[in-house]
C-alpha positions in Angstrom: -105.8 -124.3 -76.3 -105.7 -123.9 -80.1 -108.9 -123.5 -82.0 -110.1 -126.7 -83.6 -110.6 -126.7 -87.5 -112.3 -129.1 -89.8 -110.2 -131.6 -91.5 -110.6 -132.6 -95.2 -108.9 -135.9 -96.1 -108.7 -137.6 -99.5 -107.5 -141.1 -100.5 -104.3 -141.1 -102.4 -103.1 -144.6 -103.4 -103.0 -146.5 -100.1 -102.8 -143.5 -97.9 -105.1 -140.8 -96.4 -103.6 -137.4 -97.1 -104.7 -134.1 -95.8 -105.8 -131.4 -98.2 -102.9 -128.9 -98.3 -105.3 -126.0 -98.4 -106.9 -126.9 -95.1 -105.0 -126.1 -91.8 -105.6 -127.5 -88.4 -104.0 -127.4 -85.0 -101.5 -130.1 -83.9 -103.5 -130.6 -80.8 -106.6 -131.5 -82.7 -105.0 -134.2 -84.8 -103.1 -136.9 -82.9 -102.5 -139.5 -85.7 -100.3 -140.0 -88.7 -102.4 -139.2 -91.7 -99.9 -140.9 -94.0 -100.2 -144.3 -92.5 -100.5 -147.0 -95.3 -103.9 -148.7 -95.3 -102.8 -151.5 -97.7 -105.1 -152.1 -100.6 -108.5 -151.3 -99.0 -111.1 -150.0 -101.3 -112.1 -146.3 -100.7 -115.3 -144.7 -101.9 -116.6 -141.2 -101.6 -120.3 -140.6 -100.9 -122.4 -137.5 -100.4 -124.7 -137.5 -97.4 -126.6 -134.3 -97.0 -123.7 -132.4 -98.6 -121.1 -133.7 -96.1 -118.1 -135.5 -97.6 -118.0 -139.1 -96.3 -115.0 -141.4 -96.8 -115.4 -145.1 -96.2 -113.2 -148.1 -96.1 -114.5 -151.4 -97.4 -112.4 -153.9 -95.4 -113.3 -157.0 -97.2 -112.9 -155.5 -100.8 -116.4 -156.7 -101.8 -117.9 -153.2 -102.4 -120.9 -154.1 -100.3 -122.6 -152.2 -97.7 -122.0 -154.6 -94.8 -120.7 -153.9 -91.3 -117.1 -154.1 -92.4 -117.3 -150.6 -93.9 -115.9 -147.9 -91.7 -116.9 -144.3 -92.5 -115.4 -141.0 -91.5 -116.8 -137.5 -92.2 -114.7 -134.6 -93.3 -116.0 -132.3 -90.5 -115.4 -134.9 -87.7 -112.5 -134.6 -85.3 -110.7 -137.9 -84.7 -108.2 -139.1 -82.2 -105.7 -141.9 -82.7 -107.7 -144.6 -80.9 -110.7 -143.8 -83.2 -108.8 -144.4 -86.5 -108.0 -147.9 -87.6 -104.3 -148.9 -86.9 -102.2 -150.5 -89.6 -102.5 -153.9 -87.8 -106.3 -153.5 -87.6 -106.5 -152.8 -91.4 -104.2 -155.8 -92.1 -106.3 -158.2 -90.0 -109.5 -156.9 -91.5 -108.2 -157.5 -95.1 -106.4 -160.8 -94.5 -107.1 -164.2 -93.1 -105.2 -166.5 -90.7 -103.7 -169.6 -92.4 -102.8 -172.8 -90.6 -99.1 -173.5 -90.1 -97.5 -176.1 -92.4 -96.8 -178.6 -89.7 -98.2 -181.9 -88.5 -100.4 -180.2 -85.9 -102.5 -178.6 -88.7 -103.0 -182.1 -90.3 -104.2 -183.4 -87.0 -106.6 -180.4 -86.7 -108.4 -181.0 -90.0 -108.4 -184.8 -89.9 -110.9 -187.0 -88.1 -109.5 -188.6 -84.9 -110.0 -192.1 -86.4 -108.2 -191.3 -89.7 -104.6 -192.3 -90.7 -103.4 -188.7 -91.1 -104.5 -188.0 -87.5 -102.6 -191.1 -86.1 -99.6 -190.3 -88.2 -99.6 -186.7 -86.8 -99.9 -188.0 -83.2 -97.1 -190.5 -83.9 -94.7 -187.7 -85.0 -95.5 -185.7 -81.9 -94.9 -188.7 -79.7 -91.5 -189.3 -81.4 -90.6 -185.6 -80.7 -91.5 -185.8 -77.1 -89.7 -189.2 -76.6 -86.5 -187.9 -78.1 -86.6 -184.7 -76.1 -87.4 -186.6 -72.9 -84.5 -188.9 -73.5 -82.2 -185.9 -74.0 -83.5 -184.4 -70.8 -83.0 -187.6 -68.8 -79.4 -187.8 -70.0 -78.8 -184.2 -69.0 -80.0 -184.6 -65.4 -79.4 -188.4 -65.0 -76.6 -188.2 -62.4 -78.0 -185.7 -60.0 -75.5 -183.7 -58.0 -76.6 -182.0 -54.8 -76.7 -178.3 -55.4 -76.1 -178.6 -59.2 -78.9 -180.7 -60.7 -78.3 -179.3 -64.2 -74.5 -180.0 -64.2 -73.7 -176.4 -64.7 -70.0 -175.9 -65.2 -68.1 -174.4 -62.4 -67.0 -171.6 -64.7 -67.4 -170.4 -68.3 -65.0 -168.3 -70.3 -66.0 -165.1 -72.0 -66.2 -166.8 -75.4 -68.4 -169.5 -73.9 -70.7 -167.0 -72.2 -71.1 -165.1 -75.5 -71.9 -168.3 -77.4 -74.5 -169.3 -74.8 -76.2 -165.9 -75.0 -76.3 -166.0 -78.8 -77.6 -169.6 -78.8 -80.4 -168.6 -76.3 -81.5 -165.7 -78.5 -81.4 -167.8 -81.7 -83.4 -170.6 -80.0 -86.1 -168.3 -79.0 -86.3 -166.4 -82.3 -86.5 -169.7 -84.3 -89.2 -171.2 -82.1 -92.0 -170.8 -84.7 -94.2 -173.4 -82.9 -94.3 -171.2 -79.8 -95.5 -168.2 -81.9 -98.0 -170.4 -83.8 -99.5 -171.8 -80.7 -100.0 -168.3 -79.3 -102.3 -167.6 -82.3 -105.2 -168.8 -80.2 -105.3 -165.3 -78.8 -105.2 -163.7 -82.2 -107.9 -165.8 -84.0 -111.6 -166.1 -83.5 -112.9 -169.6 -83.5 -116.7 -169.9 -83.7 -119.4 -172.2 -84.9 -118.6 -171.7 -88.6 -115.0 -172.8 -88.0 -116.1 -175.8 -86.0 -118.4 -177.0 -88.8 -115.8 -176.4 -91.5 -112.6 -177.5 -89.8 -112.8 -179.0 -86.3 -114.3 -178.6 -82.9 -113.1 -175.8 -80.6 -111.7 -178.2 -78.0 -109.5 -179.8 -80.7 -108.3 -176.4 -81.8 -107.2 -175.4 -78.3 -105.9 -178.9 -77.4 -103.6 -179.2 -80.4 -102.3 -175.7 -80.0 -101.5 -176.5 -76.3 -99.7 -179.7 -77.5 -97.8 -177.6 -80.0 -96.8 -175.1 -77.3 -95.9 -177.9 -74.8 -93.6 -179.7 -77.3 -92.0 -176.5 -78.4 -91.5 -175.5 -74.7 -89.9 -178.9 -74.0 -87.6 -178.3 -76.9 -86.6 -174.9 -75.5 -86.0 -176.4 -72.0 -83.7 -179.1 -73.5 -81.9 -176.5 -75.5 -81.6 -174.3 -72.4 -80.0 -177.2 -70.5 -77.6 -178.0 -73.3 -76.6 -174.3 -73.4 -76.1 -174.2 -69.7 -73.8 -177.2 -69.7 -71.8 -176.1 -72.7 -68.1 -175.7 -72.2 -66.9 -175.8 -75.8 -68.3 -173.3 -78.3 -68.4 -175.8 -81.2 -70.0 -178.5 -79.1 -72.5 -176.0 -77.8 -73.8 -175.1 -81.2 -73.8 -178.7 -82.4 -76.0 -179.7 -79.5 -78.2 -176.7 -80.1 -78.6 -177.7 -83.8 -79.5 -181.2 -82.9 -82.4 -180.1 -80.6 -83.6 -177.6 -83.3 -83.7 -180.5 -85.8 -85.9 -182.5 -83.4 -88.2 -179.5 -82.9 -88.6 -179.2 -86.7 -89.7 -182.8 -87.2 -93.3 -181.8 -87.4 -92.5 -179.4 -90.2 -90.4 -182.0 -92.0 -93.2 -184.5 -91.7 -95.7 -182.0 -93.2 -93.5 -181.3 -96.2 -92.9 -185.0 -96.8 -96.6 -185.5 -96.8 -97.1 -182.6 -99.1 -94.6 -184.2 -101.5 -96.7 -187.3 -101.6 -94.0 -189.5 -99.8 -96.4 -190.5 -97.0 -99.3 -191.6 -99.1 -102.4 -190.0 -100.8 -104.4 -189.5 -97.6 -101.6 -187.5 -96.0 -101.2 -185.5 -99.3 -105.0 -184.7 -99.3 -104.7 -183.7 -95.6 -101.9 -181.2 -96.5 -104.0 -179.7 -99.3 -107.0 -179.3 -97.1 -104.9 -177.7 -94.3 -103.4 -175.3 -96.8 -106.9 -174.1 -97.9 -108.2 -173.4 -94.4 -108.6 -169.7 -93.6 -109.6 -168.4 -90.2 -110.6 -164.8 -89.3 -108.6 -162.6 -87.0 -110.2 -161.5 -83.8 -111.7 -158.0 -84.0 -111.9 -155.4 -81.3 -115.6 -155.9 -80.9 -114.9 -159.6 -80.1 -112.4 -158.7 -77.4 -108.8 -157.7 -78.1 -106.6 -160.6 -76.8 -103.7 -159.8 -79.1 -101.7 -158.2 -76.2 -101.8 -161.6 -74.4 -99.8 -163.0 -77.3 -97.2 -160.3 -77.0 -97.0 -160.7 -73.2 -96.8 -164.4 -73.4 -93.8 -164.3 -75.8 -92.1 -161.6 -73.7 -92.6 -163.8 -70.6 -91.0 -166.7 -72.4 -88.0 -164.5 -73.3 -87.7 -163.5 -69.6 -88.0 -167.1 -68.4 -85.0 -168.0 -70.5 -82.8 -165.0 -69.9 -83.5 -164.5 -66.2 -82.4 -168.0 -65.0 -79.4 -168.0 -67.4 -78.3 -164.6 -66.0 -78.7 -165.9 -62.5 -76.5 -168.9 -63.3 -73.8 -166.6 -64.5 -74.0 -164.6 -61.3 -73.8 -167.9 -59.2 -70.8 -169.0 -61.3 -69.0 -165.8 -60.6 -69.5 -166.3 -56.9 -68.2 -169.9 -57.0 -71.6 -171.4 -56.0 -71.3 -174.4 -58.3 -67.9 -175.4 -56.8 -69.9 -176.4 -53.7 -71.3 -179.3 -55.7 -67.8 -180.6 -56.3 -65.6 -182.3 -53.7 -64.2 -179.6 -51.5 -61.9 -181.7 -49.2 -59.0 -183.9 -50.4 -56.3 -185.9 -48.9 -53.1 -185.0 -50.7 -50.0 -187.1 -50.4 -46.6 -185.9 -51.7 -43.7 -188.2 -52.4 -40.4 -187.9 -50.5 -38.8 -184.9 -52.2 -37.2 -181.9 -50.7 -35.1 -178.8 -51.4 -32.8 -176.8 -49.3 -33.4 -173.1 -48.7 -32.6 -170.5 -46.0 -35.9 -170.4 -44.3 -34.8 -167.9 -41.7 -34.2 -165.3 -44.5 -37.7 -166.0 -45.8 -39.2 -165.6 -42.4 -37.4 -162.3 -41.7 -38.6 -160.9 -45.0 -42.2 -161.6 -43.7 -41.4 -159.9 -40.4 -41.3 -163.3 -38.5 -38.8 -164.6 -36.0 -36.6 -167.5 -37.0 -37.0 -170.5 -34.6 -34.0 -170.8 -32.2 -33.6 -174.4 -33.3 -32.7 -173.3 -36.8 -29.4 -171.6 -37.6 -29.9 -168.2 -39.0 -27.4 -169.0 -41.8 -27.8 -172.7 -42.4 -30.0 -174.2 -45.1 -33.2 -176.0 -44.0 -34.5 -178.9 -46.0 -38.1 -178.3 -47.0 -39.6 -181.8 -47.0 -42.7 -182.1 -49.1 -44.0 -185.2 -47.5 -44.5 -183.1 -44.3 -47.1 -181.1 -46.1 -49.1 -184.3 -47.0 -52.4 -183.7 -45.3 -56.1 -182.8 -45.7 -56.6 -179.8 -48.0 -60.0 -178.0 -48.0 -61.4 -175.3 -50.3 -61.4 -171.9 -48.7 -64.8 -170.1 -48.2 -65.7 -166.5 -47.4 -68.0 -165.3 -44.6 -71.1 -165.9 -46.7 -70.0 -169.5 -47.4 -69.0 -168.9 -51.0 -66.0 -170.7 -52.3 -63.0 -168.4 -52.5 -61.4 -168.5 -56.0 -58.1 -167.6 -57.7 -58.1 -167.6 -61.5 -61.7 -168.7 -61.4 -60.8 -171.9 -59.4 -61.0 -172.9 -55.8 -58.0 -172.4 -53.4 -57.2 -175.4 -51.2 -55.4 -174.9 -47.9 -53.8 -177.5 -45.7 -56.4 -178.4 -43.0 -58.4 -175.4 -44.2 -55.9 -172.9 -42.7 -55.6 -169.9 -44.9 -52.0 -168.6 -45.1 -53.2 -165.5 -43.4 -55.4 -167.3 -40.8 -54.3 -166.3 -37.3 -55.5 -169.7 -36.0 -52.8 -171.4 -38.0 -50.0 -169.6 -36.3 -47.4 -167.3 -37.7 -46.2 -169.6 -40.5 -47.6 -170.5 -43.8 -49.3 -173.9 -44.4 -49.5 -175.6 -47.7 -51.6 -174.1 -50.5 -52.8 -175.7 -53.7 -54.2 -173.3 -56.4 -54.3 -172.8 -60.1 -51.5 -170.7 -61.7 -52.6 -169.0 -64.9 -49.0 -168.2 -65.8 -48.1 -171.9 -66.2 -51.6 -173.2 -66.9 -51.3 -175.8 -64.2 -52.3 -176.5 -60.6 -49.4 -175.8 -58.2 -48.4 -176.5 -54.6 -46.8 -173.5 -52.9 -45.8 -172.3 -49.5 -46.3 -168.6 -49.0 -43.0 -166.9 -48.8 -40.9 -169.8 -49.9 -39.4 -169.5 -53.4 -37.2 -171.5 -55.6 -34.7 -168.7 -55.7 -35.6 -167.4 -59.2 -37.8 -164.4 -59.8 -39.8 -166.1 -62.5 -43.5 -165.2 -62.8 -44.7 -168.7 -62.0 -46.7 -168.3 -58.8 -43.6 -169.6 -56.8 -44.6 -173.2 -57.4 -42.8 -176.0 -55.6 -44.7 -178.8 -57.1 -46.6 -178.4 -60.4 -49.2 -180.5 -62.3 -49.1 -181.1 -66.1 -50.8 -178.3 -68.1 -54.6 -178.5 -67.7 -57.7 -176.5 -67.8 -59.3 -178.4 -64.9 -61.5 -176.3 -62.6 -61.1 -178.4 -59.5 -58.7 -181.0 -58.0 -61.1 -183.9 -58.9 -60.2 -183.4 -62.5 -56.5 -183.1 -62.2 -54.4 -186.1 -63.2 -52.2 -187.6 -60.5 -49.2 -188.5 -62.7 -46.7 -186.3 -64.6 -46.3 -183.8 -61.8 -42.9 -182.2 -61.3 -41.2 -181.1 -58.1 -38.5 -178.5 -57.4 -35.5 -180.1 -55.5 -32.9 -177.7 -56.8 -33.7 -179.1 -60.1 -37.0 -180.3 -61.7 -37.8 -184.0 -61.0 -40.8 -186.0 -61.9 -43.2 -187.0 -59.1 -46.7 -188.3 -58.4 -49.2 -186.6 -56.3 -51.9 -188.8 -54.7 -55.3 -186.9 -54.7 -58.2 -188.5 -52.9 -61.6 -186.9 -52.3 -62.4 -187.7 -48.7 -66.1 -186.7 -48.8 -68.4 -189.7 -48.7 -71.6 -190.1 -50.7 -74.7 -190.2 -48.5 -76.5 -191.9 -51.4 -74.3 -194.9 -51.5 -74.2 -197.8 -49.0 -72.8 -195.9 -46.1 -70.6 -198.7 -44.7 -68.7 -199.1 -48.0 -67.6 -195.5 -48.3 -66.6 -195.5 -44.6 -64.7 -198.9 -44.8 -67.5 -200.7 -42.9 -66.7 -198.8 -39.7 -68.9 -195.7 -39.9 -71.8 -194.0 -41.6 -71.8 -191.0 -43.9 -73.2 -187.8 -42.6 -75.7 -186.5 -45.2 -75.2 -182.9 -44.1 -71.4 -182.8 -44.0 -70.6 -185.6 -46.5 -68.0 -187.0 -44.0 -67.7 -190.3 -42.2 -68.9 -190.6 -38.7 -66.7 -193.4 -37.4 -67.5 -196.0 -34.9 -65.6 -196.3 -31.6 -62.0 -197.3 -32.0 -61.8 -196.1 -35.6 -60.8 -192.7 -37.1 -59.6 -191.1 -40.2 -61.4 -189.4 -43.1 -62.8 -192.8 -44.2 -62.6 -194.6 -40.9 -59.5 -196.4 -42.2 -57.4 -196.1 -39.1 -57.9 -198.4 -36.2 -57.4 -196.7 -32.8 -58.2 -199.7 -30.7 -54.6 -199.8 -29.4 -55.0 -197.8 -26.2 -51.5 -198.3 -24.8 -48.2 -199.0 -26.6 -45.4 -200.9 -25.0 -41.8 -200.2 -26.1 -39.7 -203.2 -26.6 -35.9 -202.6 -26.1 -34.1 -199.7 -24.6 -36.5 -196.9 -25.4 -35.8 -194.7 -22.3 -32.1 -195.2 -22.5 -32.1 -194.2 -26.2 -34.4 -191.2 -25.4 -32.0 -190.0 -22.7 -29.0 -190.3 -25.0 -30.9 -188.4 -27.7 -31.8 -185.6 -25.3 -28.2 -185.4 -24.1 -27.1 -184.9 -27.7 -29.1 -181.7 -28.0 -28.6 -180.4 -24.4 -25.7 -178.2 -23.4 -24.7 -180.6 -20.6 -25.8 -183.6 -18.7 -27.4 -181.5 -16.0 -29.7 -179.9 -18.5 -30.4 -183.3 -20.0 -31.4 -184.6 -16.7 -33.7 -181.6 -16.1 -35.3 -182.3 -19.5 -35.7 -186.0 -18.8 -38.3 -186.1 -16.0 -40.1 -189.3 -17.0 -40.8 -192.5 -15.2 -39.0 -195.2 -17.1 -41.8 -197.7 -16.5 -44.3 -195.4 -18.2 -46.0 -196.5 -21.4 -47.4 -194.5 -24.3 -51.1 -193.9 -23.9 -53.6 -192.8 -26.5 -54.5 -189.1 -26.3 -58.2 -188.5 -25.9 -60.4 -185.4 -25.9 -64.0 -185.9 -24.6 -63.3 -189.7 -24.8 -62.5 -189.4 -28.5 -59.0 -190.0 -29.9 -57.2 -186.8 -31.0 -56.2 -186.9 -34.6 -53.2 -185.3 -36.2 -52.4 -185.9 -39.9 -55.3 -188.4 -39.8 -53.7 -190.6 -37.2 -54.1 -191.1 -33.4 -51.5 -189.5 -31.0 -49.8 -191.3 -28.1 -48.0 -189.6 -25.2 -46.1 -190.1 -21.9 -46.3 -187.3 -19.4 -43.4 -186.2 -17.2 -43.3 -185.1 -13.6 -43.0 -181.4 -14.5 -45.7 -181.2 -17.1 -43.4 -182.2 -20.0 -44.5 -184.6 -22.6 -43.1 -187.1 -25.1 -45.6 -187.7 -27.8 -45.7 -190.1 -30.8 -47.4 -188.5 -33.8 -47.7 -189.0 -37.5 -46.3 -186.0 -39.5 -47.8 -186.6 -42.9 -44.9 -188.8 -44.2 -43.3 -190.3 -41.1 -44.0 -191.2 -37.5 -42.0 -189.2 -35.0 -41.4 -189.1 -31.3 -41.0 -185.6 -29.9 -40.3 -183.9 -26.6 -42.0 -180.7 -25.5 -41.7 -178.9 -22.2 -44.4 -177.1 -20.3 -42.6 -173.8 -21.0 -42.6 -174.5 -24.7 -46.4 -175.2 -24.6 -47.1 -172.0 -22.7 -50.5 -172.2 -21.1 -51.8 -174.7 -23.6 -52.7 -178.3 -23.0 -51.1 -180.9 -25.2 -54.4 -181.3 -27.1 -54.6 -177.5 -27.7 -51.0 -177.4 -28.8 -51.6 -180.2 -31.3 -54.6 -178.4 -32.9 -52.2 -176.2 -34.9 -49.2 -178.5 -34.9 -47.3 -178.5 -38.2 -44.5 -181.0 -38.6 -42.3 -178.7 -40.7 -42.9 -175.4 -39.0 -43.0 -176.7 -35.4 -40.0 -175.4 -33.6 -41.2 -175.8 -30.0 -40.9 -179.5 -29.7 -37.7 -181.4 -30.1 -37.5 -184.3 -32.6 -36.0 -187.4 -31.0 -36.8 -190.3 -33.3 -38.4 -190.8 -36.7 -39.4 -193.7 -39.0 -38.8 -193.9 -42.7 -41.3 -192.4 -45.0 -44.4 -194.5 -44.8 -48.2 -194.5 -45.3 -48.9 -197.2 -42.7 -51.9 -196.7 -40.5 -50.1 -197.7 -37.4 -46.5 -197.4 -36.0 -46.5 -200.9 -34.6 -43.7 -202.9 -36.0 -41.9 -200.0 -37.8 -38.2 -199.4 -37.6 -37.1 -196.2 -35.8 -34.1 -194.0 -36.3 -32.2 -191.5 -34.2 -32.9 -187.9 -35.3 -29.4 -186.7 -34.4 -27.4 -189.6 -35.9 -29.8 -191.2 -38.3 -28.8 -194.6 -36.9 -31.3 -197.4 -36.1 -32.9 -197.0 -32.7 -32.9 -200.2 -30.5 -36.6 -200.3 -29.8 -40.0 -200.9 -31.4 -43.6 -200.7 -30.3 -46.4 -203.2 -29.6 -49.9 -203.0 -28.3 -50.7 -204.1 -24.7 -54.5 -204.7 -25.0 -55.0 -208.2 -26.4 -58.3 -207.4 -28.1 -56.5 -204.9 -30.4 -56.1 -207.3 -33.3 -59.7 -208.6 -33.0 -61.1 -205.0 -33.2 -58.8 -204.0 -36.1 -59.7 -206.9 -38.4 -61.9 -205.6 -41.2 -65.3 -207.2 -40.9 -68.4 -206.7 -43.2 -70.8 -208.5 -40.8 
């Protein structure tokens, strides 16, 4: 350890400076001798031959307790010398802010200035409360603050800057924290106001400023346009400054003589800063302001993380019924399948062109989620798959189901089928149907008109987009067509017996369908047209010609395919003819037990896709329709496209009574 030596210091202007002829060890002196001490008065006294330097902190040259003395022979550490802030607070006084709260502080509670001050504060709170109500008026489950699903980099940067500016310009927050910086004793109570009034008004100032920050924070979170974001921010800042504006109006004499006198009196009030001997609460002020900063930045940062994970897409509708119009294009599907390492169905020629009919992809489309339940995104938007089957999902079978996603290259939402292309190598996400250009972040916001479809050329089309999630907050029977109730946990309709569909719009009360005309004769003729000979046709046709189509049930509940019930006739060898809706048409198909493998008809239909299905044989089909039932529809031969000589009716007489819409 170095030897300690005496230190001789002299005042020089506003600094203490060490005598250059005196040396000392760096370990003995731990403070900056050249710190400015402002304009304090320095005097040199002699006390028993020892040099004594003193600082008179109140500049009155008296001998009161404000004088701090140091001897030349004394060794000091940094915590023993006065800091720059300590000297400043000893030589200066705290002045009231020029705002309406200061007028309320120095005015009697029964005076006009006090009531005017309270009125201005009430106006501020009312405006901010109305803003807050409009920001969270329509509450969305999981997104009460209406946070956008996604923000661009420019928007995120603007939000961050707006947050920092809002905090740095919150003068009322800083002013209210002065209660930790100022001593308020009996003298102040007699000259200005009582202590409870001092603390209460500072709390009111802090509460109003905090409310303004909360409203600003909500505006910033909801901002999706940079200019609108800063305009909203400026509007809230103006409301927060109303107390300052009112003070300056009063100071200018606009609000009357009493208010003018109150501003003059408030400007003359001087309070003392708190000293160490009275308890140093100044760090509380710093900590409070730092906490406020963290309370803004931390939740904003968390929101950005949630946005990147697609959390806020969960508050949007995730399940839609999509209906495509009757458009198609021809392509060699077998070539496409072989490129993906898949086998071409035997029913399709390896060289012929297959017509890709878009209406067969009309179905329920659901947003894809990962294992943690987060919405999977592409170009910062959800991906919607037909019946929720990802194109790579093993449960959907070997072929690709419909997919709706956002294509950044064309700035539009597109329908595509993995592997199927228009024939061109354009960088356009291989779209088959495309929306108009839009920045929409989910299907709810996409217009239904002005779409285009590829049919070998571009044609205009309309895509019907319907959210099928019900609102548990509304009258349940309305959202479920008076035939079910909305599940609050799944936002789906729980339909009554004899009704099904995403909104309980399909009546399944018809349990058995009778066929009028020559159905079995027509079916046998159709099978013969696809069989190699009559013997094979007879082997395929193993049905009792008195049989009727029965509704297919699973656990006493109608099986749904493409949001409609399924009817079937079973043959003597485990074969089936089934009547099913295919997204755009009703069809009657034949499937043998060998084609189903070890599956039951119900299990087979769980992954049935009307376009990709190559196991069943199409016998008859209706025209493109959106009817809820096949009763009364005209049927056509699949092989000859001629009118089939039969139709269907319902055998149970109570069918019509059950299927009549009733609100009672």
